[in-house]
Every structure is written in structure tokens, then in C-alpha cells.
Backbone as XML, in Angstrom:
<?xml version="1.0"?>
<chain id="A" units="angstrom">
  <residue number="1" name="MET">
    <atom name="N" x="0.854" y="-1.185" z="0.000"/>
    <atom name="CA" x="0.000" y="0.000" z="0.000"/>
    <atom name="C" x="0.888" y="1.232" z="0.000"/>
  </residue>
  <residue number="2" name="TRP">
    <atom name="N" x="0.690" y="2.122" z="-0.964"/>
    <atom name="CA" x="1.442" y="3.372" z="-1.050"/>
    <atom name="C" x="0.513" y="4.511" z="-0.684"/>
  </residue>
  <residue number="3" name="ILE">
    <atom name="N" x="0.884" y="5.262" z="0.352"/>
    <atom name="CA" x="0.135" y="6.448" z="0.756"/>
    <atom name="C" x="1.056" y="7.640" z="0.531"/>
  </residue>
  <residue number="4" name="ASN">
    <atom name="N" x="0.628" y="8.547" z="-0.325"/>
    <atom name="CA" x="1.431" y="9.712" z="-0.665"/>
    <atom name="C" x="1.371" y="10.711" z="0.484"/>
  </residue>
  <residue number="5" name="GLN">
    <atom name="N" x="2.494" y="10.890" z="1.166"/>
    <atom name="CA" x="2.556" y="11.797" z="2.312"/>
    <atom name="C" x="2.490" y="13.263" z="1.887"/>
  </residue>
  <residue number="6" name="GLU">
    <atom name="N" x="2.970" y="13.573" z="0.694"/>
    <atom name="CA" x="2.971" y="14.953" z="0.204"/>
    <atom name="C" x="1.587" y="15.407" z="-0.234"/>
  </residue>
  <residue number="7" name="PHE">
    <atom name="N" x="0.781" y="14.470" z="-0.720"/>
    <atom name="CA" x="-0.544" y="14.799" z="-1.241"/>
    <atom name="C" x="-1.572" y="13.852" z="-0.605"/>
  </residue>
  <residue number="8" name="PRO">
    <atom name="N" x="-1.936" y="14.095" z="0.634"/>
    <atom name="CA" x="-2.846" y="13.177" z="1.318"/>
    <atom name="C" x="-4.247" y="13.125" z="0.701"/>
  </residue>
  <residue number="9" name="SER">
    <atom name="N" x="-4.570" y="14.079" z="-0.159"/>
    <atom name="CA" x="-5.890" y="14.059" z="-0.791"/>
    <atom name="C" x="-5.984" y="12.987" z="-1.877"/>
  </residue>
  <residue number="10" name="LEU">
    <atom name="N" x="-4.822" y="12.489" z="-2.343"/>
    <atom name="CA" x="-4.829" y="11.436" z="-3.358"/>
    <atom name="C" x="-5.134" y="10.095" z="-2.693"/>
  </residue>
  <residue number="11" name="TYR">
    <atom name="N" x="-5.792" y="9.237" z="-3.439"/>
    <atom name="CA" x="-6.126" y="7.915" z="-2.915"/>
    <atom name="C" x="-4.861" y="7.095" z="-2.678"/>
  </residue>
  <residue number="12" name="PRO">
    <atom name="N" x="-4.846" y="6.282" z="-1.616"/>
    <atom name="CA" x="-3.722" y="5.350" z="-1.441"/>
    <atom name="C" x="-3.677" y="4.379" z="-2.622"/>
  </residue>
  <residue number="13" name="LEU">
    <atom name="N" x="-2.483" y="3.988" z="-2.983"/>
    <atom name="CA" x="-2.302" y="3.073" z="-4.107"/>
    <atom name="C" x="-2.063" y="1.671" z="-3.575"/>
  </residue>
  <residue number="14" name="ALA">
    <atom name="N" x="-2.943" y="0.774" z="-3.945"/>
    <atom name="CA" x="-2.801" y="-0.625" z="-3.544"/>
    <atom name="C" x="-2.560" y="-1.465" z="-4.792"/>
  </residue>
  <residue number="15" name="ILE">
    <atom name="N" x="-1.485" y="-2.231" z="-4.768"/>
    <atom name="CA" x="-1.235" y="-3.179" z="-5.845"/>
    <atom name="C" x="-1.392" y="-4.562" z="-5.226"/>
  </residue>
  <residue number="16" name="PRO">
    <atom name="N" x="-2.502" y="-5.212" z="-5.535"/>
    <atom name="CA" x="-2.808" y="-6.478" z="-4.868"/>
    <atom name="C" x="-1.827" y="-7.580" z="-5.254"/>
  </residue>
  <residue number="17" name="HIS">
    <atom name="N" x="-1.632" y="-8.483" z="-4.311"/>
    <atom name="CA" x="-0.810" y="-9.661" z="-4.589"/>
    <atom name="C" x="-1.568" y="-10.496" z="-5.606"/>
  </residue>
  <residue number="18" name="HIS">
    <atom name="N" x="-0.902" y="-10.813" z="-6.682"/>
    <atom name="CA" x="-1.611" y="-11.498" z="-7.749"/>
    <atom name="C" x="-1.067" y="-12.892" z="-8.010"/>
  </residue>
  <residue number="19" name="GLY">
    <atom name="N" x="-0.274" y="-13.437" z="-7.097"/>
    <atom name="CA" x="0.154" y="-14.818" z="-7.179"/>
    <atom name="C" x="0.897" y="-15.183" z="-8.456"/>
  </residue>
  <residue number="20" name="GLY">
    <atom name="N" x="1.645" y="-14.231" z="-9.013"/>
    <atom name="CA" x="2.411" y="-14.520" z="-10.206"/>
    <atom name="C" x="1.597" y="-14.468" z="-11.486"/>
  </residue>
  <residue number="21" name="LYS">
    <atom name="N" x="0.328" y="-14.186" z="-11.385"/>
    <atom name="CA" x="-0.524" y="-14.085" z="-12.570"/>
    <atom name="C" x="-0.642" y="-12.624" z="-12.987"/>
  </residue>
  <residue number="22" name="ASP">
    <atom name="N" x="-1.053" y="-12.420" z="-14.214"/>
    <atom name="CA" x="-1.252" y="-11.060" z="-14.700"/>
    <atom name="C" x="-2.425" y="-10.412" z="-13.982"/>
  </residue>
  <residue number="23" name="LEU">
    <atom name="N" x="-2.312" y="-9.094" z="-13.805"/>
    <atom name="CA" x="-3.420" y="-8.336" z="-13.237"/>
    <atom name="C" x="-4.477" y="-8.128" z="-14.315"/>
  </residue>
  <residue number="24" name="ALA">
    <atom name="N" x="-5.709" y="-8.061" z="-13.879"/>
    <atom name="CA" x="-6.811" y="-7.783" z="-14.803"/>
    <atom name="C" x="-6.591" y="-6.410" z="-15.436"/>
  </residue>
  <residue number="25" name="ASN">
    <atom name="N" x="-7.049" y="-6.242" z="-16.655"/>
    <atom name="CA" x="-6.879" y="-4.971" z="-17.360"/>
    <atom name="C" x="-7.450" y="-3.800" z="-16.575"/>
  </residue>
  <residue number="26" name="ALA">
    <atom name="N" x="-8.602" y="-3.996" z="-15.964"/>
    <atom name="CA" x="-9.216" y="-2.917" z="-15.188"/>
    <atom name="C" x="-8.333" y="-2.535" z="-13.998"/>
  </residue>
  <residue number="27" name="THR">
    <atom name="N" x="-7.713" y="-3.522" z="-13.360"/>
    <atom name="CA" x="-6.815" y="-3.257" z="-12.234"/>
    <atom name="C" x="-5.579" y="-2.516" z="-12.715"/>
  </residue>
  <residue number="28" name="GLN">
    <atom name="N" x="-5.026" y="-2.931" z="-13.840"/>
    <atom name="CA" x="-3.863" y="-2.244" z="-14.414"/>
    <atom name="C" x="-4.195" y="-0.784" z="-14.701"/>
  </residue>
  <residue number="29" name="ARG">
    <atom name="N" x="-5.344" y="-0.548" z="-15.308"/>
    <atom name="CA" x="-5.767" y="0.826" z="-15.635"/>
    <atom name="C" x="-5.914" y="1.664" z="-14.374"/>
  </residue>
  <residue number="30" name="SER">
    <atom name="N" x="-6.516" y="1.073" z="-13.356"/>
    <atom name="CA" x="-6.735" y="1.802" z="-12.108"/>
    <atom name="C" x="-5.409" y="2.207" z="-11.467"/>
  </residue>
  <residue number="31" name="ILE">
    <atom name="N" x="-4.459" y="1.283" z="-11.443"/>
    <atom name="CA" x="-3.149" y="1.572" z="-10.868"/>
    <atom name="C" x="-2.458" y="2.680" z="-11.658"/>
  </residue>
  <residue number="32" name="LEU">
    <atom name="N" x="-2.488" y="2.580" z="-12.981"/>
    <atom name="CA" x="-1.846" y="3.596" z="-13.815"/>
    <atom name="C" x="-2.510" y="4.960" z="-13.656"/>
  </residue>
  <residue number="33" name="GLU">
    <atom name="N" x="-3.825" y="4.990" z="-13.522"/>
    <atom name="CA" x="-4.525" y="6.261" z="-13.318"/>
    <atom name="C" x="-4.113" y="6.897" z="-11.999"/>
  </residue>
  <residue number="34" name="GLN">
    <atom name="N" x="-3.973" y="6.079" z="-10.954"/>
    <atom name="CA" x="-3.561" y="6.615" z="-9.663"/>
    <atom name="C" x="-2.127" y="7.143" z="-9.730"/>
  </residue>
  <residue number="35" name="LEU">
    <atom name="N" x="-1.259" y="6.429" z="-10.411"/>
    <atom name="CA" x="0.115" y="6.912" z="-10.561"/>
    <atom name="C" x="0.162" y="8.202" z="-11.378"/>
  </residue>
  <residue number="36" name="GLU">
    <atom name="N" x="-0.691" y="8.290" z="-12.384"/>
    <atom name="CA" x="-0.755" y="9.516" z="-13.178"/>
    <atom name="C" x="-1.225" y="10.690" z="-12.318"/>
  </residue>
  <residue number="37" name="ASP">
    <atom name="N" x="-2.167" y="10.456" z="-11.409"/>
    <atom name="CA" x="-2.603" y="11.513" z="-10.500"/>
    <atom name="C" x="-1.439" y="12.009" z="-9.647"/>
  </residue>
  <residue number="38" name="ASP">
    <atom name="N" x="-0.589" y="11.074" z="-9.179"/>
    <atom name="CA" x="0.593" y="11.466" z="-8.410"/>
    <atom name="C" x="1.525" y="12.329" z="-9.258"/>
  </residue>
  <residue number="39" name="VAL">
    <atom name="N" x="1.764" y="11.914" z="-10.482"/>
    <atom name="CA" x="2.659" y="12.670" z="-11.368"/>
    <atom name="C" x="2.097" y="14.067" z="-11.620"/>
  </residue>
  <residue number="40" name="LEU">
    <atom name="N" x="0.808" y="14.165" z="-11.882"/>
    <atom name="CA" x="0.193" y="15.471" z="-12.136"/>
    <atom name="C" x="0.278" y="16.372" z="-10.909"/>
  </residue>
  <residue number="41" name="ALA">
    <atom name="N" x="0.067" y="15.808" z="-9.725"/>
    <atom name="CA" x="0.160" y="16.602" z="-8.500"/>
    <atom name="C" x="1.576" y="17.128" z="-8.309"/>
  </residue>
  <residue number="42" name="TRP">
    <atom name="N" x="2.586" y="16.283" z="-8.554"/>
    <atom name="CA" x="3.975" y="16.734" z="-8.447"/>
    <atom name="C" x="4.291" y="17.785" z="-9.499"/>
  </residue>
  <residue number="43" name="ASP">
    <atom name="N" x="3.792" y="17.596" z="-10.698"/>
    <atom name="CA" x="4.040" y="18.569" z="-11.762"/>
    <atom name="C" x="3.493" y="19.939" z="-11.372"/>
  </residue>
  <residue number="44" name="GLU">
    <atom name="N" x="2.280" y="19.959" z="-10.844"/>
    <atom name="CA" x="1.676" y="21.225" z="-10.417"/>
    <atom name="C" x="2.479" y="21.855" z="-9.281"/>
  </residue>
  <residue number="45" name="ARG">
    <atom name="N" x="2.899" y="21.035" z="-8.323"/>
    <atom name="CA" x="3.675" y="21.546" z="-7.189"/>
    <atom name="C" x="4.988" y="22.167" z="-7.672"/>
  </residue>
  <residue number="46" name="LEU">
    <atom name="N" x="5.683" y="21.459" z="-8.568"/>
    <atom name="CA" x="6.961" y="21.964" z="-9.055"/>
    <atom name="C" x="6.793" y="23.237" z="-9.884"/>
  </residue>
  <residue number="47" name="GLU">
    <atom name="N" x="5.723" y="23.321" z="-10.665"/>
    <atom name="CA" x="5.458" y="24.547" z="-11.421"/>
    <atom name="C" x="5.204" y="25.716" z="-10.477"/>
  </residue>
  <residue number="48" name="GLU">
    <atom name="N" x="4.455" y="25.480" z="-9.399"/>
    <atom name="CA" x="4.190" y="26.532" z="-8.420"/>
    <atom name="C" x="5.488" y="27.004" z="-7.775"/>
  </residue>
  <residue number="49" name="GLU">
    <atom name="N" x="6.354" y="26.048" z="-7.433"/>
    <atom name="CA" x="7.629" y="26.416" z="-6.817"/>
    <atom name="C" x="8.502" y="27.203" z="-7.793"/>
  </residue>
  <residue number="50" name="ASP">
    <atom name="N" x="8.502" y="26.806" z="-9.057"/>
    <atom name="CA" x="9.265" y="27.553" z="-10.060"/>
    <atom name="C" x="8.729" y="28.971" z="-10.199"/>
  </residue>
  <residue number="51" name="ASP">
    <atom name="N" x="7.404" y="29.113" z="-10.216"/>
    <atom name="CA" x="6.795" y="30.438" z="-10.323"/>
    <atom name="C" x="7.176" y="31.307" z="-9.126"/>
  </residue>
  <residue number="52" name="GLU">
    <atom name="N" x="7.174" y="30.722" z="-7.932"/>
    <atom name="CA" x="7.541" y="31.471" z="-6.736"/>
    <atom name="C" x="9.003" y="31.911" z="-6.806"/>
  </residue>
  <residue number="53" name="GLU">
    <atom name="N" x="9.876" y="31.031" z="-7.286"/>
    <atom name="CA" x="11.288" y="31.397" z="-7.414"/>
    <atom name="C" x="11.464" y="32.526" z="-8.424"/>
  </residue>
  <residue number="54" name="ASP">
    <atom name="N" x="10.722" y="32.465" z="-9.521"/>
    <atom name="CA" x="10.811" y="33.523" z="-10.531"/>
    <atom name="C" x="10.351" y="34.859" z="-9.951"/>
  </residue>
  <residue number="55" name="GLU">
    <atom name="N" x="9.300" y="34.852" z="-9.146"/>
    <atom name="CA" x="8.797" y="36.078" z="-8.538"/>
    <atom name="C" x="9.789" y="36.648" z="-7.535"/>
  </residue>
  <residue number="56" name="ASP">
    <atom name="N" x="10.530" y="35.770" z="-6.867"/>
    <atom name="CA" x="11.513" y="36.197" z="-5.872"/>
    <atom name="C" x="12.842" y="36.559" z="-6.509"/>
  </residue>
  <residue number="57" name="GLY">
    <atom name="N" x="12.959" y="36.385" z="-7.821"/>
    <atom name="CA" x="14.212" y="36.679" z="-8.489"/>
    <atom name="C" x="15.285" y="35.635" z="-8.282"/>
  </residue>
  <residue number="58" name="GLU">
    <atom name="N" x="14.887" y="34.441" z="-7.878"/>
    <atom name="CA" x="15.847" y="33.388" z="-7.585"/>
    <atom name="C" x="15.797" y="32.280" z="-8.628"/>
  </residue>
  <residue number="59" name="GLY">
    <atom name="N" x="15.251" y="32.585" z="-9.799"/>
    <atom name="CA" x="15.129" y="31.556" z="-10.829"/>
    <atom name="C" x="16.472" y="31.136" z="-11.375"/>
  </residue>
  <residue number="60" name="GLY">
    <atom name="N" x="16.477" y="30.011" z="-12.024"/>
    <atom name="CA" x="17.685" y="29.473" z="-12.628"/>
    <atom name="C" x="17.948" y="30.112" z="-13.972"/>
  </residue>
  <residue number="61" name="PRO">
    <atom name="N" x="18.681" y="29.415" z="-14.845"/>
    <atom name="CA" x="19.060" y="29.973" z="-16.140"/>
    <atom name="C" x="17.859" y="30.318" z="-17.008"/>
  </residue>
  <residue number="62" name="ASP">
    <atom name="N" x="16.733" y="29.666" z="-16.829"/>
    <atom name="CA" x="15.552" y="29.950" z="-17.643"/>
    <atom name="C" x="14.815" y="31.196" z="-17.174"/>
  </residue>
  <residue number="63" name="ALA">
    <atom name="N" x="15.125" y="31.677" z="-15.997"/>
    <atom name="CA" x="14.394" y="32.823" z="-15.439"/>
    <atom name="C" x="14.628" y="34.103" z="-16.248"/>
  </residue>
  <residue number="64" name="ALA">
    <atom name="N" x="15.783" y="34.235" z="-16.865"/>
    <atom name="CA" x="16.095" y="35.443" z="-17.606"/>
    <atom name="C" x="15.343" y="35.517" z="-18.938"/>
  </residue>
  <residue number="65" name="GLY">
    <atom name="N" x="14.936" y="34.375" z="-19.463"/>
    <atom name="CA" x="14.319" y="34.375" z="-20.793"/>
    <atom name="C" x="12.904" y="34.165" z="-20.723"/>
  </residue>
</chain>
């Protein structure tokens, strides 16, 4: 069970023990959708942090352009 500590609003991710057999397609889709939600949440967080750095004048090499 994976519980995202940074984004507690996201559902915990459970990958069931499947006894060496393939996971059902619906289960695979569900797991991938949950992982995509994690990626999107991190992407938004990192964009916000970049924007804050740019406003503070502490941006990296891309801040000038």
C-alpha cells in the first residue's frame, strides 16, 4: 500500500498480490490512473515552486528568458 505523504488528498495506491498471474486490465488501468494523479500533482507543485522562485528573483538559467 502506497500512501502519498505529500498529497494526502490522493487515494492510497494498492497493488494487490496477484500470485504470479497477470493483473486484470481494469486493475492495471486503475493503478496507472492513480500513478498519473501522483505525477500530475507533483508537476503542479513543481510549477508553483518555479513560479515562486521567478517572482523572488531566484530563478535558474531559464528565469532570464
